[in-house]
C-alpha positions in Angstrom: -31.0 3.3 -20.0 -27.4 3.4 -18.9 -26.5 0.5 -16.6 -24.1 2.8 -14.7 -25.0 6.4 -13.8 -22.2 8.7 -12.9 -21.9 12.3 -11.9 -19.5 14.4 -9.8 -20.7 16.4 -6.9 -18.6 18.3 -4.3 -15.5 16.4 -5.2 -17.3 13.0 -5.1 -17.6 10.7 -8.1 -21.1 9.2 -7.5 -21.5 5.8 -9.2 -25.0 4.3 -9.2 -25.6 0.7 -10.4 -28.7 1.1 -12.5 -30.5 -2.1 -13.5 -33.2 -1.9 -10.8 -35.5 -4.3 -12.7 -33.1 -7.1 -12.0 -31.9 -5.8 -8.6 -28.8 -4.2 -10.3 -27.3 -7.6 -11.2 -24.3 -7.5 -13.5 -24.2 -8.3 -17.2 -21.3 -7.7 -19.5 -22.4 -4.2 -20.4 -22.7 -3.1 -16.8 -19.3 -4.6 -15.8 -17.5 -3.0 -18.7 -19.3 0.3 -18.0 -18.1 0.2 -14.4 -14.5 -0.5 -15.5 -14.6 2.7 -17.6 -16.3 4.7 -14.8 -13.7 3.6 -12.2 -10.9 4.6 -14.7 -12.5 8.0 -15.0 -12.6 8.3 -11.2 -8.9 7.4 -11.0 -7.7 9.8 -13.7 -10.0 12.8 -13.0 -8.5 15.2 -10.5 -11.9 16.7 -9.8 -12.8 13.3 -8.2 -11.3 13.1 -4.7 -13.6 10.4 -3.3 -15.8 7.8 -4.8 -19.3 6.8 -3.7 -21.0 3.6 -5.0 -24.6 2.7 -4.5 -27.6 1.1 -6.2 -30.8 2.3 -7.8 -34.0 1.0 -6.4 -34.5 -1.6 -3.7 -31.1 -3.4 -4.1 -27.5 -2.6 -4.0 -26.5 -5.5 -6.3 -27.8 -9.1 -6.6 -24.5 -10.3 -8.2 -24.4 -11.9 -11.6 -27.4 -11.8 -14.0 -28.1 -15.5 -14.4 -30.0 -14.9 -17.7 -26.6 -13.9 -19.2 -24.9 -17.1 -17.9 -27.5 -19.3 -19.3 -27.7 -17.5 -22.7 -26.1 -19.8 -25.3 -24.6 -16.6 -26.9 -23.4 -15.1 -23.6 -19.9 -15.1 -22.1 -18.4 -18.2 -20.5 -18.5 -18.3 -16.7 -14.7 -18.2 -16.6 -14.7 -15.1 -18.7 -17.3 -13.5 -16.5 -15.0 -13.9 -13.5 -11.7 -13.0 -15.1 -12.9 -10.2 -17.5 -15.8 -8.7 -15.6 -15.3 -9.0 -11.9 -11.6 -9.3 -11.3 -10.8 -6.0 -13.0 -13.5 -4.3 -10.9 -11.9 -5.5 -7.7 -8.4 -4.6 -8.9 -9.5 -1.1 -9.7 -11.3 -0.6 -6.4 -8.0 -1.5 -4.6 -5.7 0.4 -6.9 -7.5 3.7 -7.0 -5.6 5.9 -4.4 -8.8 7.7 -3.4 -11.2 6.8 -0.7 -14.1 4.7 -1.9 -17.4 4.3 0.0 -19.8 1.5 -0.7 -23.3 2.7 0.3 -25.3 -0.6 0.4 -28.9 0.6 0.1 -30.5 -2.9 -0.1 -29.6 -6.5 -0.7 -26.0 -7.2 -1.6 -25.6 -10.8 -2.8 -22.9 -12.8 -4.4 -20.4 -10.7 -6.3 -22.5 -7.6 -5.3 -21.7 -8.3 -1.6 -18.0 -8.9 -2.3 -17.6 -5.7 -4.5 -19.0 -3.7 -1.5 -16.6 -5.4 0.9 -13.6 -4.6 -1.4 -14.3 -0.9 -1.0 -12.5 1.2 1.6 -15.5 1.9 3.7 -18.7 -0.1 3.5 -21.9 1.3 5.1 -25.4 0.0 4.9 -29.0 1.0 5.2 -30.6 -0.6 8.3 -32.9 -2.7 5.9 -30.0 -3.9 3.8 -28.6 -7.5 3.9 -25.5 -9.4 2.7 -25.6 -12.9 1.2 -22.8 -15.1 0.0 -25.2 -16.7 -2.4 -22.7 -18.8 -4.4 -23.2 -22.1 -2.6 -26.9 -22.1 -3.4 -26.1 -22.7 -7.1 -23.0 -24.8 -6.6 -20.4 -22.1 -7.2 -17.6 -20.7 -5.0 -17.3 -17.1 -3.8 -15.5 -14.9 -6.4 -14.8 -11.1 -6.6 -12.2 -11.5 -3.9 -14.7 -12.8 -1.3 -12.4 -15.5 -0.2 -9.7 -12.9 0.3 -11.4 -10.1 2.1 -14.2 -11.7 4.1 -12.0 -14.0 6.3 -9.8 -11.0 7.0 -12.8 -9.0 8.1 -14.6 -11.5 10.3 -12.3 -14.5 10.7 -12.1 -17.8 9.0 -14.8 -19.6 10.9 -17.5 -17.1 10.3 -16.5 -16.5 6.7 -16.5 -20.3 5.9 -19.9 -20.7 7.5 -21.5 -17.8 5.7 -20.0 -18.9 2.4 -21.1 -22.6 2.8 -24.5 -22.1 4.4 -25.4 -19.0 2.4 -27.0 -17.3 5.4 -28.5 -13.9 5.0 -26.7 -11.4 7.2 -28.6 -8.3 8.3 -26.9 -4.9 8.2 -26.9 -4.8 12.0 -25.4 -8.2 12.2 -22.8 -7.2 9.6 -21.8 -4.2 11.7 -21.6 -6.3 14.9 -19.3 -8.8 13.4 -17.0 -6.2 11.8 -18.0 -6.9 8.2 -19.0 -3.3 7.6 -18.3 0.1 9.2 -21.7 1.4 10.1 -25.4 1.1 9.7 -27.6 4.2 9.0 -31.4 4.6 9.4 -33.3 4.3 6.1 -34.8 7.8 6.4 -31.4 9.4 6.4 -29.2 6.8 4.7 -28.8 8.5 1.3 -28.1 11.9 2.7 -25.8 10.8 5.6 -23.7 8.4 3.6 -23.1 10.9 0.8 -22.1 13.5 3.4 -19.5 11.0 4.6 -18.1 10.8 1.1 -18.1 14.5 0.7 -16.3 14.8 4.0 -13.6 12.4 2.7 -13.3 14.5 -0.5 -12.5 17.6 1.5 -9.8 15.8 3.6 -6.1 15.5 2.6 -6.9 12.8 0.0 -3.3 12.3 -1.0 -2.6 11.1 2.5 -5.7 9.0 2.4 -4.5 7.4 -0.8 -1.2 6.6 0.7 -3.0 5.1 3.7 -4.8 2.9 1.3 -1.6 1.9 -0.3 -0.2 1.0 3.1 -3.2 -1.1 4.0 -3.0 -3.0 0.7 0.6 -3.9 1.3 -0.2 -4.9 4.9 -2.2 -7.8 3.7 0.9 -9.7 2.7 3.8 -8.0 4.7 5.3 -9.0 8.0 5.9 -6.4 10.7 9.4 -5.4 9.6 8.3 -5.0 6.0 5.3 -3.0 7.0 7.3 -0.7 9.2 9.5 0.0 6.2 6.5 0.8 4.0 5.1 3.2 6.7 8.4 5.0 6.8 8.6 5.4 3.0 5.0 6.5 2.6 5.2 8.9 5.6 8.2 10.6 3.9 6.1 11.0 0.8 3.1 12.4 2.8 5.4 14.8 4.6 6.4 16.4 1.4 2.8 17.0 0.3 1.0 20.4 0.1 -1.7 19.0 2.4 0.8 18.2 5.2 2.2 21.7 5.1 -1.2 23.2 4.9 -2.5 21.1 7.8 0.4 22.1 10.1 0.2 25.7 9.1 -3.6 25.7 9.8 -3.1 24.1 13.2 -0.5 26.7 14.2 -2.6 29.5 12.8 -5.7 28.2 14.5 -7.7 28.2 11.2 -9.6 25.6 9.1 -7.2 23.9 6.6 -7.9 24.0 2.9 -6.7 20.7 1.5 -6.1 20.1 -2.2 -5.4 16.4 -2.4 -1.7 16.9 -3.4 
């Protein structure tokens, strides 16, 4: 059974974490398979948005501890640098909108992978846990980078140190995620969101993502310069010209992502 399932539907690259018997926890095979799948999403022009979810009851329980304790398994340092860091770097580098659809528990690295995506949404029954402290580790997968920026230093520190479970509703209220959906319509509604993004001017969305990435380290003057440069690029795109023409002609635009 493939640990990562992938298909393309209506311009959306649908990635499903597929180790449901261990709550989609990561082993080496699954991590490397996700690297390859994200590379496919980046290079394939048919993919204009990416949708990541989990099979079964969980989104992702983080690292498979059976692999960590296996004498023949990879070292912990290798798991962080070779498995997880490349995933986070790819999620941020792909200039296409990425939706994390958290269908169940997202713990440890699983939670932080979801938060590194552009838009994180959750099933009403889902939860998020910074589980690292429970086994004496620190948050990885860019958790210490993104979570304080999303919810503030105090809340981030408390969640990371105490390891509290955060419900989907609480996560939405504190600004950790974008939106919560009812369980009955979660899969359909969240995929519709990704399909909507895929039909939008995705070159502009990719440039927006580039600007947001740069904003994490820039001051105001530097970011204004970035906005000016990227707006110039966006203004030369097919989608900008199509959007203006469609507005003036009072018709629905047909964006192509270029």
